[in-house]
C-alpha positions as CSV (number, residue, x, y, z in Angstrom):
1,X,84.6,84.1,78.2
2,X,82.8,87.1,79.8
3,X,84.1,90.2,78.0
4,X,83.4,92.5,75.1
5,X,84.5,91.2,71.8
6,X,85.2,93.3,68.6
7,X,84.6,92.1,65.0
8,X,88.2,93.0,64.2
9,X,89.6,91.0,67.2
10,X,90.4,88.0,65.1
11,X,90.6,84.3,66.1
12,X,92.6,81.4,64.7
13,X,90.5,78.9,62.8
14,X,91.0,75.5,64.6
15,X,94.4,74.0,64.1
16,X,95.3,76.4,61.3
17,X,97.0,79.8,61.4
18,X,94.1,81.4,59.5
19,X,92.8,84.6,61.2
20,X,89.0,85.1,61.1
21,X,86.4,87.4,62.6
22,X,84.4,86.1,65.7
23,X,81.2,86.2,63.6
24,X,81.0,84.8,60.1
25,X,78.6,86.4,57.7
26,X,76.2,83.8,56.3
27,X,74.8,84.4,52.9
28,X,72.0,81.8,52.5
29,X,69.7,84.8,52.7
30,X,71.3,86.5,49.7
31,X,69.0,86.2,46.7
32,X,65.3,85.8,46.4
33,X,65.2,82.6,44.4
34,X,63.8,80.7,47.4
35,X,61.1,83.2,48.1
36,X,62.4,85.0,51.2
37,X,65.9,86.3,50.8
38,X,67.5,89.8,50.5
39,X,67.7,91.4,47.1
40,X,71.0,92.6,45.6
41,X,70.8,96.1,47.1
42,X,70.0,94.9,50.6
43,X,72.7,92.2,50.4
44,X,75.2,94.9,49.5
45,X,74.2,97.0,52.5
46,X,74.6,94.0,54.8
47,X,78.0,93.0,53.3
48,X,79.3,96.5,53.5
49,X,78.3,96.9,57.1
50,X,80.0,93.7,58.0
51,X,83.3,94.4,56.2
52,X,83.5,98.0,57.2
53,X,83.4,96.9,60.9
54,X,86.4,94.6,60.3
55,X,84.5,91.4,59.4
56,X,86.5,89.1,57.0
57,X,84.8,85.7,57.2
58,X,82.0,85.1,54.6
59,X,80.2,81.8,54.4
60,X,78.1,80.6,51.4
61,X,77.5,77.4,49.4
62,X,77.4,76.4,45.8
63,X,73.6,75.7,45.9
64,X,72.4,78.6,48.1
65,X,69.5,80.4,46.3
66,X,70.3,78.3,43.2
67,X,73.7,79.9,42.9
68,X,72.5,83.5,43.3
69,X,74.2,83.8,46.7
70,X,77.7,83.0,45.3
71,X,77.2,85.3,42.3
72,X,76.2,88.1,44.7
73,X,79.2,87.5,46.9
74,X,81.5,87.5,43.9
75,X,80.3,91.0,43.0
76,X,80.4,92.2,46.6
77,X,84.0,91.1,47.0
78,X,85.2,93.2,44.0
79,X,87.9,95.6,45.1
80,X,88.4,93.8,48.4
81,X,88.8,90.2,47.5
82,X,92.2,89.9,49.2
83,X,90.7,90.8,52.6
84,X,88.0,88.2,52.5
85,X,88.3,84.6,54.0
86,X,85.8,82.9,51.7
87,X,84.0,79.8,52.9
88,X,81.8,77.7,50.7
89,X,80.4,74.2,50.6
90,X,79.7,71.3,48.3
91,X,77.5,68.1,48.5
92,X,74.0,69.2,47.8
93,X,72.5,68.4,44.3
94,X,72.1,71.2,41.8
95,X,70.4,69.4,39.0
96,X,67.1,67.6,39.8
97,X,67.1,64.0,38.6
98,X,70.9,63.8,38.1
99,X,72.3,61.5,40.9
100,X,75.9,62.7,40.3
101,X,75.0,66.4,40.8
102,X,75.0,65.7,44.5
103,X,77.0,63.7,47.1
104,X,80.6,63.7,48.3
105,X,82.2,61.7,45.5
106,X,85.1,63.1,43.4
107,X,82.9,63.9,40.4
108,X,80.5,66.1,42.3
109,X,83.3,67.6,44.3
110,X,85.3,68.8,41.3
111,X,82.2,70.0,39.4
112,X,81.0,71.9,42.5
113,X,84.3,73.6,43.1
114,X,84.6,74.6,39.5
115,X,81.0,75.9,39.6
116,X,81.7,77.9,42.8
117,X,84.9,79.4,41.3
118,X,82.9,80.6,38.3
119,X,80.0,81.9,40.3
120,X,82.3,83.7,42.8
121,X,84.6,85.0,40.1
122,X,87.7,83.9,41.9
123,X,90.6,81.5,41.5
124,X,90.6,80.1,45.0
125,X,88.4,79.2,48.0
126,X,89.9,79.8,51.4
127,X,87.8,77.3,53.2
128,X,85.8,74.4,51.5
129,X,83.3,72.5,53.6
130,X,81.8,69.1,52.9
131,X,78.2,70.1,53.5
132,X,76.9,66.7,54.9
133,X,78.1,63.1,55.0
134,X,76.3,61.2,52.2
135,X,76.8,57.6,53.6
136,X,77.8,56.4,50.1
137,X,81.3,57.7,49.3
138,X,84.3,56.0,50.8
139,X,86.3,58.2,53.3
140,X,89.5,57.8,51.3
141,X,87.9,59.0,48.1
142,X,86.6,62.1,49.8
143,X,89.9,62.9,51.6
144,X,92.1,62.3,48.6
145,X,89.9,64.4,46.3
146,X,89.9,67.2,48.8
147,X,93.7,67.0,49.2
148,X,94.1,67.1,45.4
149,X,92.2,70.4,45.3
150,X,94.4,71.8,48.1
151,X,97.6,70.8,46.3
152,X,96.2,72.4,43.1
153,X,95.8,75.7,45.0
154,X,92.1,75.9,44.3
155,X,91.3,75.3,48.0
156,X,93.4,76.4,50.9
157,X,91.7,74.9,54.0
158,X,89.1,72.2,54.6
159,X,86.0,71.9,56.8
160,X,83.0,69.6,57.3
161,X,79.4,70.1,58.3
162,X,76.5,68.0,59.6
163,X,78.4,64.7,60.1
164,X,78.6,62.4,63.1
165,X,81.5,62.8,65.5
166,X,82.8,59.3,64.9
167,X,83.0,59.9,61.2
168,X,84.7,63.2,61.5
169,X,87.3,61.6,63.9
170,X,87.8,58.8,61.4
171,X,88.4,61.3,58.5
172,X,90.8,63.4,60.6
173,X,92.8,60.3,61.6
174,X,93.0,58.9,58.1
175,X,94.2,62.3,56.8
176,X,96.9,62.5,59.5
177,X,98.1,59.0,58.9
178,X,98.3,59.4,55.1
179,X,99.8,62.9,55.1
180,X,96.7,64.4,53.5
181,X,95.3,67.8,54.4
182,X,93.5,67.7,57.7
183,X,90.2,69.4,58.6
184,X,90.3,72.8,60.3
185,X,86.7,73.7,60.7
186,X,83.4,72.1,61.8
187,X,80.0,73.6,60.9
188,X,77.1,72.3,63.1
189,X,73.8,73.5,64.3
190,X,74.3,75.0,67.8
191,X,72.1,77.2,69.9
192,X,70.2,77.4,73.2
193,X,67.5,75.2,71.5
194,X,70.0,72.7,70.0
195,X,72.6,71.6,72.5
196,X,72.8,67.9,71.8
197,X,76.1,68.6,69.9
198,X,77.7,69.2,73.3
199,X,77.6,65.4,73.9
200,X,80.1,64.4,71.2
201,X,80.7,66.9,68.5
202,X,82.0,69.8,70.6
203,X,84.5,67.8,72.7
204,X,85.7,66.1,69.5
205,X,86.2,69.5,67.8
206,X,88.4,70.7,70.7
207,X,90.4,67.5,70.9
208,X,91.1,67.3,67.1
209,X,91.7,71.0,66.4
210,X,88.5,71.9,64.6
211,X,87.2,75.5,64.9
212,X,83.4,75.3,65.4
213,X,81.2,77.6,63.2
214,X,77.7,77.2,64.7
215,X,74.9,77.6,62.1
216,X,71.4,78.8,63.1
217,X,72.7,80.2,66.5
218,X,69.2,81.8,66.9
219,X,67.4,78.5,66.5
220,X,65.9,79.6,63.2
221,X,64.6,82.8,64.7
222,X,62.9,81.1,67.7
223,X,65.4,82.7,70.2
224,X,64.9,86.2,68.7
225,X,61.3,86.1,70.0
226,X,59.8,85.8,66.5
227,X,57.5,83.0,67.4
228,X,54.8,82.4,70.0
229,X,52.4,79.7,71.1
230,X,50.1,80.5,68.2
231,X,52.8,79.4,65.8
232,X,52.9,75.9,67.1
233,X,49.8,75.0,65.1
234,X,50.5,74.9,61.3
235,X,47.6,72.7,60.4
236,X,45.8,75.5,58.6
237,X,48.7,76.2,56.3
238,X,48.5,74.7,52.8
239,X,52.3,74.5,52.1
240,X,54.4,74.9,55.3
241,X,57.6,74.5,53.2
242,X,56.8,77.7,51.4
243,X,57.3,79.8,54.6
244,X,60.2,80.3,57.0
245,X,58.0,79.4,59.9
246,X,57.0,76.2,58.1
247,X,60.6,75.3,57.5
248,X,61.5,75.8,61.2
249,X,58.4,73.9,62.3
250,X,59.4,70.9,60.1
251,X,62.8,70.9,61.7
252,X,61.2,70.0,65.0
253,X,62.6,73.0,66.8
254,X,59.4,75.0,67.0
255,X,57.9,73.4,70.1
256,X,56.8,74.3,73.6
257,X,60.2,73.6,75.1
258,X,62.0,75.9,72.7
259,X,59.5,78.7,73.3
260,X,60.1,78.4,77.1
261,X,63.8,78.7,76.5
262,X,63.2,81.8,74.3
263,X,61.2,83.2,77.2
264,X,64.2,83.0,79.5
265,X,66.3,84.7,76.8
266,X,63.8,87.5,76.6
267,X,64.0,88.0,80.3
268,X,67.8,88.2,80.3
269,X,67.7,90.6,77.4
270,X,65.3,92.9,79.2
271,X,67.6,92.9,82.3
272,X,70.7,94.0,80.4
273,X,69.1,96.3,77.7
274,X,69.9,94.0,74.8
275,X,67.8,92.2,72.2
276,X,66.9,88.6,72.6
277,X,69.0,87.8,69.4
278,X,72.0,89.4,70.9
279,X,71.7,87.4,74.2
280,X,71.4,84.2,72.3
281,X,74.4,84.9,70.1
282,X,76.5,86.1,73.1
283,X,75.7,82.8,74.9
284,X,76.9,80.8,71.9
285,X,80.1,82.7,71.7
286,X,81.0,81.7,75.3
287,X,81.7,78.0,74.4
288,X,85.5,77.4,74.2
289,X,85.2,75.3,71.0
290,X,83.4,78.0,69.1
291,X,85.4,80.1,66.7
292,X,82.7,82.0,64.8
293,X,78.9,81.6,64.8
294,X,77.4,82.1,61.3
295,X,74.9,84.9,61.3
296,X,72.3,85.2,58.6
297,X,70.2,88.3,58.0
298,X,67.6,89.3,55.4
299,X,67.9,93.0,56.3
300,X,70.5,95.5,57.3
301,X,68.7,96.1,60.6
302,X,68.9,92.4,61.4
303,X,72.6,92.2,60.6
304,X,73.4,95.2,62.7
305,X,71.4,93.8,65.6
306,X,73.4,90.5,65.3
307,X,76.7,92.3,65.3
308,X,75.7,94.0,68.5
309,X,76.0,90.7,70.3
310,X,79.7,91.3,70.5
311,X,79.0,94.1,73.0
312,X,76.9,91.9,75.2
313,X,78.4,90.8,78.5
314,X,76.4,88.1,80.4
315,X,76.6,87.8,84.1
316,X,77.3,84.4,85.6
317,X,73.9,84.3,87.2
318,X,72.3,85.0,83.8
319,X,74.4,82.4,82.1
320,X,73.4,79.9,84.8
321,X,69.7,80.6,84.1
322,X,70.2,80.2,80.4
323,X,72.1,77.0,80.9
324,X,69.5,75.5,83.2
325,X,66.6,76.4,81.0
326,X,68.2,74.7,77.9
327,X,70.3,71.9,79.4
328,X,70.2,68.7,77.3
329,X,69.5,65.4,79.0
330,X,72.6,63.3,79.5
331,X,73.2,60.4,77.2
332,X,75.2,57.2,77.5
333,X,78.1,56.8,78.3
334,X,78.2,60.2,80.0
335,X,75.0,59.5,81.9
336,X,76.7,56.4,83.4
337,X,80.3,57.4,83.7
338,X,79.4,60.8,85.3
339,X,77.7,59.1,88.3
340,X,79.5,59.7,91.6
341,X,79.9,55.9,92.3
342,X,81.6,55.3,88.9
343,X,83.8,58.4,89.3
344,X,84.9,57.1,92.7
345,X,85.7,53.7,91.3
346,X,87.8,55.1,88.5
347,X,89.8,57.3,90.9
348,X,90.0,54.9,93.8
349,X,88.4,57.6,95.9
350,X,91.3,60.0,95.5
351,X,90.9,63.6,94.3
352,X,92.1,63.9,90.7
353,X,92.1,67.2,88.8
354,X,91.0,67.1,85.2
355,X,93.0,68.6,82.4
356,X,93.0,72.4,82.4
357,X,92.8,72.6,86.2
């Protein structure tokens, strides 16, 4: 992909017929309960700017800013609910000390969906994501409970986030074999500073019909040029979890390698007259498995800047530089199977074109 995109040039979500904008509006930044989000007035300005330009894909979660995000989205959708493809998530605990207020089991799933419906002021959720695999709930319990919600009309499509590729493939296979609702979307972290998902998750998504919705496509702000070498040292900060920088640092992404990648992004941005954030988003949009990166903004200016990524066209030489600066190290079995000797052994020395050629 190397062309201008418009927010109202819709894409199909994975294996489904659902039409969504090429950028999803993330709302984890809606609400100030966590200390750094947008207030209600600024959230409305961001939401209005997105929808007025043709955006229809809004992503939230039952626990974002302690429920404030969903309540804000509910108000913001008033008068235009039928236009919005609403995506939300369950899994994360909402009541400290209550083990059943989190997880993927049926009890938390049903309670979470009912809570989301109340907070959002709606009778249905277009796309419900399992937020992360909990390693305790049996796959058939998860899938059957999700399918029941689809059959009841409370949920229309299903997605999954932050789960190993083998587990997603298992779930998709079980659903297909048992005639239950299959997954249509996959939310995973993906950016120039987090490309390890290209090993397994991205190829799996393409093969199994899952539309990828990358979260944190700016690497927590690293790729926007927000951080520098001085930010690598957080030893003097009392509570790093109380700041956005501290949260990014604790993720392991704020390091010298990521800053070097951000430097290349800045160079490309200067060459084409774009911002670093726009270049980083434009690069993410090029991947054939990606349906819609999830953009998150605390201010209208940030949101408009992110939307400007749709106008950015990267040259092949610039893409090659970005790819080279951020290329993940190969892992097994690709590291082994990709060797010329192994390829020759598998083909008998003959030229064999891969699928798509």
